C-alpha positions as CSV (number, residue, x, y, z in Angstrom):
1,M,71.7,170.0,-217.2
2,R,70.0,170.2,-213.8
3,Q,67.6,167.4,-214.8
4,R,70.5,165.1,-215.7
5,E,72.2,165.8,-212.3
6,A,69.0,165.1,-210.5
7,G,68.6,161.8,-212.4
8,R,72.1,160.8,-211.4
9,H,71.4,161.4,-207.8
10,R,68.2,159.5,-208.0
11,G,70.0,156.6,-209.5
12,A,72.4,156.5,-206.6
13,A,69.6,156.7,-204.1
14,I,67.8,153.7,-205.8
15,A,71.0,151.7,-205.8
16,R,71.5,152.5,-202.1
17,L,67.9,151.5,-201.3
18,R,68.3,148.2,-203.2
19,R,71.5,147.4,-201.2
20,Q,69.7,148.3,-197.9
21,L,66.7,146.2,-198.7
22,V,68.6,143.2,-199.8
23,A,70.9,143.5,-196.7
24,A,67.8,143.8,-194.4
25,L,66.3,140.7,-196.1
26,V,69.4,138.6,-195.8
27,G,69.7,139.6,-192.2
28,H,66.1,138.7,-191.5
29,L,66.5,135.3,-193.3
30,G,69.5,134.8,-191.0
31,G,67.3,135.2,-187.9
32,A,67.6,138.9,-187.3
33,R,64.7,141.2,-186.6
34,P,63.4,142.7,-189.9
35,Q,64.7,146.2,-190.2
36,P,64.0,147.6,-193.7
37,P,64.9,151.2,-194.3
38,F,62.0,153.7,-193.8
39,A,62.1,154.5,-197.5
40,G,61.7,150.8,-198.4
41,V,58.9,149.7,-196.1
42,G,56.4,149.8,-198.9
43,L,58.6,147.6,-201.1
44,W,59.3,145.3,-198.2
45,Q,55.6,144.8,-197.8
46,V,55.1,144.2,-201.5
47,F,57.9,141.7,-201.5
48,G,56.4,139.9,-198.5
49,A,53.0,139.6,-200.2
50,L,54.5,138.4,-203.5
51,S,56.8,135.9,-201.8
52,A,53.9,134.5,-199.8
53,A,52.1,133.8,-203.0
54,R,55.2,132.3,-204.6
55,R,54.8,129.3,-206.8
56,W,56.8,126.2,-205.9
57,G,57.7,123.6,-208.4
58,P,59.2,120.1,-208.1
59,N,62.6,121.6,-207.6
60,G,61.7,124.1,-205.0
61,P,60.6,127.7,-205.1
62,D,60.2,129.5,-208.4
63,P,61.4,133.1,-208.9
64,I,58.7,135.7,-208.8
65,Q,58.0,136.6,-212.4
66,P,57.6,140.2,-213.6
67,T,54.1,139.3,-214.9
68,E,53.1,138.2,-211.4
69,I,54.4,141.5,-210.0
70,A,52.4,143.4,-212.6
71,A,49.3,141.4,-211.9
72,W,49.5,141.8,-208.1
73,A,50.1,145.6,-208.5
74,G,47.2,145.9,-210.8
75,L,44.9,144.0,-208.5
76,H,45.9,146.2,-205.6
77,G,45.9,149.5,-207.5
78,I,49.6,150.1,-206.9
79,I,51.9,151.7,-209.4
80,L,55.4,150.2,-209.4
81,P,57.9,152.1,-211.4
82,P,60.6,150.2,-213.3
83,H,63.3,150.9,-210.7
84,H,61.0,149.3,-208.0
85,L,60.8,146.2,-210.2
86,G,64.6,146.0,-210.2
87,I,64.7,146.2,-206.4
88,L,62.0,143.5,-206.0
89,E,64.0,141.3,-208.4
90,A,67.2,141.8,-206.3
91,M,65.3,140.9,-203.2
92,D,63.9,137.8,-204.8
93,A,67.3,136.7,-206.0
94,A,68.6,137.0,-202.4
95,W,65.6,135.1,-201.1
96,L,66.1,132.3,-203.6
97,D,69.9,132.1,-202.8
98,H,69.0,131.6,-199.1
99,A,66.3,129.0,-200.0
100,R,68.7,127.1,-202.2
101,Q,71.4,127.1,-199.6
102,G,69.0,125.3,-197.2
103,E,68.2,122.7,-199.9
104,A,71.8,122.0,-200.6
105,G,72.3,120.4,-197.2
106,Q,69.4,118.0,-197.7
107,V,69.9,114.5,-199.1
108,A,67.0,113.3,-201.3
109,G,67.8,109.6,-201.0
110,V,66.9,106.9,-203.4
111,M,63.4,106.8,-204.8
112,T,62.0,103.4,-204.1
113,G,58.5,102.1,-204.5
114,A,58.0,102.3,-200.7
115,V,59.2,105.9,-200.6
116,F,57.0,106.8,-203.5
117,D,54.0,105.2,-201.8
118,A,54.8,106.9,-198.5
119,A,55.0,110.3,-200.2
120,F,52.1,110.0,-202.6
121,G,50.1,107.0,-201.4
């Protein structure tokens, strides 16, 4: 019984940490000073490293894949429990939403031979 109650409280704490980290990230992307909660500083740093190594495709940034997170953690000797993976995925979703909002205001224009040569020539 006690173990079940402890698990319930831990779940609430994880959900609160996820909300706090996503809110801190959204604020930072909006121009505010980064202020992750103390309990999430390590995850903030992990997300920063993963995001810096993010793959970009022809349509913009790609989501960080769980296999990339596992590979990065293995290379750095860091153990990331499953609930941390969920937090990193929520942060990545917020980051991608912000990146896609910036792209929505851009006009690609018409691809002509001259534009192609200028870009890839």
